[in-house]
N, C-alpha and C positions, 0 to 999 in steps of 0.2 A: 273962379275954379273951386270946385267942392274940396274940402280936406278930408284927406281918406285916413281916418284912424286907424283901422286896421295895417296899413301899410307902414303909419311912422310907427306903431307898437313893433312891428316886426324888424325895422330898422335898428330901433332901439335894442333888443333882444340881442341882434346879432352884435351891436356896437360893444353890448355889456359883455359877451361872451368872449368877444375879441379882447378888451380890458382886463377880464377875468385871468385869461390864459397870458395874457402880456407880463400878469403881474407876478404868475407862478413860474419859477424857474427851480428844475428837478437836475442836480448835479450827482455823476456817477459817482461811484465808490473810486477812490485813487487820483481824483482831480481837484482842481477848487479853481472855481471862475473869478476874476477879477470884476469888482462893479462900479461903473465910472457914471456919474452925475454931471450933466452939461460937459463930459469930456475929462473931468476930473475924478481919480481915483477916490473911491470911500471907504470900499471894504471888501474883504473876499468872501464868497461864499462857500460854505464847507458842503461835503457830501451829502445828498439827500434832499428835503421841499423846503426851498426859498421864498420869500413873499419880497416883489420888489415894487416901486410906484413905476407904472406902466407910464410911457412916452416922457419920463424924465430920466429915469434909470436905465442902462442899458448894460451888457456885457461886453466886457474889455478885451481880455484874455482866458481861453482855457489852457490851465498848465496842468500838466503830468507830474503827480507829486510821487509817482513809484522810482525804483533805482533803475535808472536805465543805462544803457552802453553805448558809448562812441567810439568805432573804431578808427584809429591813427593811421594814416596811411604810409607806406614805406619812404624812407628817405636817406639819402647818403649822410653820412657824416664822417668827419676827418678826426682823430682820436688824437691824443697829446702825442704821441710818437708816428705820426705822420701815415698811420695806415686808415684806407678807405673801407669804410663798412656799411651795410645797409640795415637800417631799423626800422620795425615797426611795432604798435602797439596796441594797446585798447586802456578804455579810461571809462570807470564806473562812476556815476555820478546820482544825486538825488537832490530835489527841489525842498528845500526847508521852508522857503518864504516866497510864497507866489506873487506876490506885489513886488518884492526887491528883483526877482527873477524876470518879472514881466517888463518893468520900467527904468532898472537901472544897466541894462545892456540891452543891446540890438542884436539880432540873430544869436540867440545861446550858446546854440550846437557848434556853429562856425567860430565862435570867441572861444568857447571850451577847446576843439579842434587847435586851432592855432595857438593858442597858449600853451597845448602839451607839445605840439611838434617842437614849438621854441624852446620850451625847456628841455626835451629830448637832447637839441642839439647842444644845448647849454652844457648839461650832465657828461653826456656820453664823450663831449670834446675835451672834457677837461680829464678824462682817466687812458691812461695806455691800453691798448689790444689785451694785454693779459688779464688786467683787472676786470675790463669790459667782460670778456669770457668767464673770470672765474668769480665776479662779485655782483650778479643779477639780483640779487635780494637788495642790496644796498643801494643799487640803482633805483630800483621801483621805491624803495623808504623815501629814497632824497626828492625823487619827482613828486611821491604823493605829499611830501610836507609843502614844496614851492607852488605846485598848483593849487594844491587846498586851500594855502593861504592866500593864494591872488584870487581867486573865485570867491572867496567868504564875501565882499561888499556884494556880490550878485545873489544872495541867497541861495547857494549853493553849497552841498557837502559832498568834496571828493571822496568815495570809500576805496578805490583801490586805483592804481594806476600799474599796469604789467607791461614788461616789455617781450612782446610774443617771441620775435627772432631777432637773431643777430647773424648776418651773413658777411663774412669776410670775402675779399677777392679770391678767386680760384687759385693764382698762384700762390698766396699766401697760405691758403687751407693746405695746398700740397708741401710747403716748408714746414707746416705745422706737423703734419704728418710723418715727415721724416724725421724731424727732430722728436718726436714721439716714439717711433721705433728705434732711434740711437739711443733715447733713454732708458728704454725698457729693455735694448740689447747690454748696456752699460749695468743695469739691475742685476740681468742673469747673471752676466760675467762675474759680477760680486757676488752674488749669492752661491754661485758656483765656488770659487776661491774660497770662499768662507765654509763650504761644505768640505771641499777638499783638505782646509787647514783642520778642521774639528775631526775629520776622518784620520788625519795624520796624528793627531794630538791621541784621540782613543787608540790607535795602533799602539804609539809609544809607551801610553799607559799600560797597554795588556800585556807587552812587552817586557816593559820593568816589572811589572806584577809577576808576570812567567819567572823572570830571573830572580826575584824575590823568594819566590816559593820553591824554586829548583836549589837554589843556596841553601833556606830554611832544611830542605830536604836532607840536602848532602851533610849540612851541619849534625841534623839529628842521627844519619846514619854513621858520621865518623864518631859521634859520641857514645852510639850503641856498639859499634865495633870496638872502641877505646874500653868501653865497660866490660865488654866480653875478654879481652886481651885480660884488661886487669884481673878480671875473676880467673882466669885459665892461669894467669902468672901465679895468683893466689893459693891455687889448687896445687901447681907445680911447685911453689916453694912451700908449702905443708909437705906435700910428698918427699922433695928434698928433704927437709928437717927429719921425718921419719926416717928415711933413708940413712941419712948420716948420723942420727941416732943411733942405729943399729949399727952403724959401722964401728962408731965411738964404742961400742959395747962389744965388739969383737964378734960380731955375726956375719959370716962368709956370704949369707946368702944375698944379703943387702948388695955384695959386690956382683954377685952373680944378676942381680937385679939389672945393674947398671949394663951390664955385657949385652943380657938378651934385649934391653930396651934399643941398643944401638945396632945390634944383627936386624932385626926387625925393621927398622928405618932404612938399613941398607937393601935388604931385600925388597922393600915398597918400591926405591927409587929405581932398582933396576928392573922390576918388573912393569913400572909405569914408564919404561923409555921407547920412545915411537918406534926405534930403528931394531928393538928386541923382538924376536918371533919365536925365538927360543933359548931358555935358559938354563945352563949347566950349572949344577951345585956340588961341585967337588967337597963342599964343606960339609963337617959333620953336625948333621942335624940331629943328632942325641944330646950333643952339649947345649944346643939352645933349648931342648926339652929341659934337659937338668937343670940349666938356669932358671925356668919356668917353674919347676918343682921348689927350687930355691926361693922364688919368692912366693910360692903359696905357703912355705913353713913360715917364711918371713910374717906375714900377714896374720898366720893362726898364731903366732906367739904374740903380736902386739895390737889383737882385735879382742872384741868381748866375746859372750856366747854366740851373739848373732855373727861377728866374723867369722868366728871357728867353724860355723855352719857352712859360711861361705869359702872358706878355705877348703874344707872338705870337700865342696862340690867342684873347686877348680883341682885339687889333688887328683879327684875321680878323672875328670877329662885329660888330665895331665896322662896317668896310668894308661889310659885307653890309647892315648898318641903312643906311647912308649911301646905298648904292645904290638902297633903296626910298624911292620918293618920298613924302611924308607928302601929308593931306588936302587942304592949301594951297599944295602946289608946292613945299613944301621940298627942298632939295639933298640 
């Protein structure tokens, strides 16, 4: 059988192309491939073009190095105060070491999921319902710390652990709603009572200030009335001193002054009576006029030049009064 060289050359060429293709591996960005030689891990292939030994080296695991998210399914958990709640969440993780993630744990995502669920039951079960509903950030921090330390030998980094939903039983939700309503009504009543108290205090303060101002007004008025009475008394005393001096000196006009003053006051009281519609005056009005003339003479004798002019005017008006006849034929 004759040797066919062209066929042999073609076979060699195809084999060479196959070997070249097997020796070149292209790793996409965000991934790392583990390289095994005779079944043993040798190194990790980075993203880009990599050369391996064909037929000896082979690709072991293709690891995703990007951050991934894993849903934690809902599960029922009993809290420390014996309340049954339903809890679910999510876990964010990233592969840091491709070799350990590939060979240190089997079924990586299942392992992360079971580890997260177990620690959720542990953390939630150690808290009561009120803490569970109000301290979700602390729950997330505790879960992150526990799960991250547990997965560190696997070449993983747990970046976040978040509790998505906490659902108490329906009857417990209704009880919480009634409790919240009662608490809000209590606060409303307290605020209303405080408002009434402050309003009463403000009203009392206002009344106090009003009474103080009213008392100060009465005090000021009494002071001014007393001052006015004092000044009137001083004027009356001075007039009395002048008249008394004139009497002491033997001036008859001073006596006429007092008589005329009392006469005029009596007439004023008679005229001011509410029951008097008609007043009869049997008294001699000319005597009163004469008394007024005596007063004028007294002022003329005691005053200065300006007093004389005033007395002259008073005498003129007195003369005019005397010239008018009275109703009973007075002078």
